[in-house]
C-alpha positions as CSV (number, residue, x, y, z in Angstrom):
1,D,-47.3,-39.6,30.5
2,R,-46.5,-37.3,33.4
3,L,-43.8,-34.7,33.3
4,I,-41.2,-35.2,35.9
5,G,-39.1,-32.1,36.6
6,G,-40.3,-30.5,33.4
7,V,-38.9,-33.4,31.2
8,A,-41.0,-36.1,29.6
9,R,-40.2,-39.7,30.4
10,Y,-37.9,-41.3,27.9
11,H,-38.7,-44.8,26.8
12,A,-35.6,-46.3,25.2
13,R,-36.4,-48.8,22.5
14,P,-33.9,-51.3,21.2
15,R,-32.6,-50.4,17.7
16,C,-33.9,-53.6,16.1
17,L,-36.3,-55.7,18.0
18,G,-36.7,-58.3,15.4
19,G,-33.3,-58.2,13.8
20,I,-32.5,-56.1,10.7
21,P,-34.9,-53.3,9.8
22,P,-36.6,-53.8,6.4
23,E,-36.7,-51.2,3.7
24,D,-39.7,-49.0,4.1
25,P,-41.0,-47.2,1.0
26,Q,-42.9,-44.8,3.2
27,K,-39.6,-43.5,4.7
28,P,-37.3,-42.4,1.9
29,W,-34.2,-42.7,4.1
30,R,-34.9,-46.4,4.4
31,T,-34.8,-47.2,0.7
32,G,-32.1,-47.2,-2.0
33,P,-28.5,-48.1,-2.3
34,R,-27.2,-45.9,0.5
35,F,-29.5,-47.6,3.0
36,R,-28.4,-51.0,1.8
37,A,-24.7,-49.9,2.1
38,K,-25.4,-48.7,5.6
39,L,-27.1,-52.0,6.5
40,Y,-24.1,-54.0,5.1
41,G,-21.7,-51.8,7.0
42,R,-23.6,-52.2,10.3
43,Y,-24.7,-55.9,10.1
44,G,-22.4,-57.4,7.5
45,E,-23.5,-60.5,5.7
46,A,-26.4,-61.0,8.1
47,S,-28.1,-58.0,6.4
48,G,-28.6,-60.0,3.3
49,V,-27.1,-57.4,1.0
50,Q,-24.7,-58.6,-1.7
51,P,-21.4,-56.7,-1.6
52,A,-21.3,-56.7,-5.4
53,E,-24.3,-54.4,-5.4
54,L,-22.4,-51.7,-3.4
55,W,-19.8,-51.0,-6.1
56,P,-20.6,-48.3,-8.5
57,S,-21.7,-49.2,-12.0
58,P,-19.3,-48.4,-14.9
59,E,-21.4,-45.4,-15.8
60,Q,-21.4,-44.1,-12.2
61,L,-17.6,-44.8,-12.0
62,R,-17.1,-42.6,-15.2
63,E,-19.1,-39.8,-13.6
64,L,-17.2,-40.0,-10.4
65,Q,-13.9,-39.9,-12.3
66,D,-15.0,-36.9,-14.4
67,E,-16.1,-35.1,-11.2
68,E,-12.8,-35.9,-9.6
69,R,-10.8,-34.6,-12.6
70,E,-12.9,-31.4,-12.5
71,W,-12.7,-30.7,-8.8
72,F,-9.5,-32.4,-7.7
73,P,-6.4,-31.6,-9.8
74,T,-3.6,-34.0,-10.2
75,L,-0.2,-33.7,-8.4
76,Q,1.5,-32.5,-11.6
77,E,-1.2,-29.8,-12.1
78,M,-0.8,-28.6,-8.5
79,Q,3.0,-28.5,-8.9
80,Q,2.6,-26.6,-12.2
81,R,0.3,-24.0,-10.5
82,I,2.8,-23.7,-7.6
83,R,5.7,-23.1,-10.1
84,E,3.6,-20.5,-12.0
85,R,2.7,-18.7,-8.7
86,E,6.3,-18.7,-7.5
87,Q,7.5,-17.3,-10.9
88,R,4.8,-14.6,-10.8
89,E,5.7,-13.6,-7.2
90,A,9.4,-13.5,-8.1
91,L,8.7,-11.3,-11.1
92,E,6.6,-8.9,-8.9
93,R,9.3,-8.9,-6.2
94,S,12.0,-8.1,-8.8
95,E,9.9,-5.3,-10.3
96,R,9.3,-3.9,-6.8
97,E,13.0,-4.0,-6.0
98,K,13.8,-2.2,-9.2
99,L,11.3,0.5,-8.4
100,I,12.7,0.8,-4.9
101,A,16.3,1.1,-6.3
102,A,15.2,3.7,-8.8
103,N,13.5,5.7,-6.1
104,M,16.5,5.4,-3.8
105,A,18.7,6.7,-6.6
106,K,16.4,9.7,-6.8
107,M,16.3,10.2,-3.1
108,P,19.2,12.7,-2.7
109,Q,17.7,15.0,-5.3
110,M,14.3,14.7,-3.7
111,V,15.8,15.5,-0.3
112,E,17.6,18.5,-1.8
113,D,14.4,19.7,-3.5
114,W,12.5,19.4,-0.2
115,R,15.2,21.3,1.7
116,R,15.3,24.0,-1.0
117,Q,11.5,24.4,-0.8
118,K,11.7,24.7,2.9
119,R,14.4,27.4,2.7
120,E,12.3,29.3,0.1
121,L,9.2,29.1,2.2
122,R,11.2,30.2,5.3
123,L,12.7,33.1,3.3
124,K,9.3,34.1,1.9
125,Q,7.8,34.1,5.4
126,Q,10.7,36.2,6.7
127,Q,10.2,38.6,3.8
128,E,6.5,38.8,4.5
129,K,7.1,39.4,8.2
130,A,9.6,42.2,7.4
131,R,7.2,43.8,4.9
132,H,4.4,43.7,7.5
133,D,6.7,45.2,10.2
134,R,7.8,47.9,7.7
135,L,4.2,48.7,6.9
136,M,3.3,48.9,10.5
137,A,6.2,51.2,11.2
138,E,5.3,53.5,8.3
139,A,1.6,53.5,9.4
140,R,2.8,54.5,12.9
141,E,4.9,57.2,11.4
142,R,2.1,58.6,9.2
143,F,-0.7,58.4,11.7
144,G,1.2,59.0,14.9
145,T,-0.2,55.9,16.7
146,S,-0.2,52.2,16.0
147,I,-3.1,51.2,13.8
148,D,-5.1,48.0,13.3
149,P,-3.9,46.3,10.1
150,R,-7.5,45.4,9.3
151,S,-8.7,49.1,9.2
152,A,-9.6,50.8,6.0
153,K,-6.9,53.5,6.5
154,F,-4.2,50.9,6.8
155,Q,-5.5,49.0,3.7
156,D,-5.6,52.3,1.6
157,M,-2.0,53.1,2.7
158,V,-0.9,49.6,1.7
159,K,-2.5,50.0,-1.7
160,E,-0.7,53.3,-2.2
161,M,2.6,51.9,-1.1
162,E,2.2,48.9,-3.5
163,K,1.5,51.3,-6.4
164,E,4.6,53.3,-5.5
165,E,6.7,50.1,-5.3
166,R,5.4,49.0,-8.7
167,K,6.4,52.4,-10.2
168,Q,9.8,52.1,-8.6
169,E,10.3,48.6,-10.1
170,K,9.2,49.7,-13.5
171,L,11.6,52.7,-13.4
172,L,14.4,50.4,-12.2
173,K,13.8,48.0,-15.1
174,K,13.8,50.9,-17.6
175,Q,17.1,52.2,-16.2
176,Q,18.6,48.6,-16.5
177,R,17.4,48.2,-20.1
178,A,18.8,51.6,-21.0
179,A,22.1,50.7,-19.3
180,S,22.3,47.4,-21.2
181,R,21.5,49.2,-24.5
182,A,24.1,51.8,-23.8
183,A,26.6,49.0,-23.0
184,A,25.8,47.3,-26.3
185,T,25.9,50.4,-28.5
186,P,29.5,51.7,-27.9
187,P,31.1,48.7,-29.7
188,L,29.0,49.7,-32.8
189,A,30.1,53.3,-32.5
190,A,33.7,52.3,-32.2
191,A,33.5,50.2,-35.3
192,E,32.5,53.3,-37.4
């Protein structure tokens, strides 16, 4: 056959020239109960297939029922699953609402803690800035000019000042302890 426009000629054949197609053992789709059911569906009684053959046998019927029970739950089972799911969702929702209520009760304290931390951080930053400014002023006073805070001279001066501050703190603590002891001892002396 010649190609016309790139497409081979199509020779339509009637579906069944001589009537109903026979079963063909060489073609597996043209044998068996499914093929006979298809023939009966297409041609009716003219196909020669007995309708009683198309019903499943008792054994096949039991298998189909078992399969249906396994894969397709009954209405009561589906309703039971829905009830269980709704109960589970309600329980989860109530637990979540309790958690939210508990967290909301804690909220004012948490906000206050956050604000306190912010105040402390701001105060600490201000103290650090004041300390840095004081150190820079003292360095200018000692050296006569402004000095780079990264220089070795500045670092040494800072270490010396920190030592002096620690000594002052220790001395202050000693004086406070001595004052607290002195305040505690006069009542004992008065008792004698």
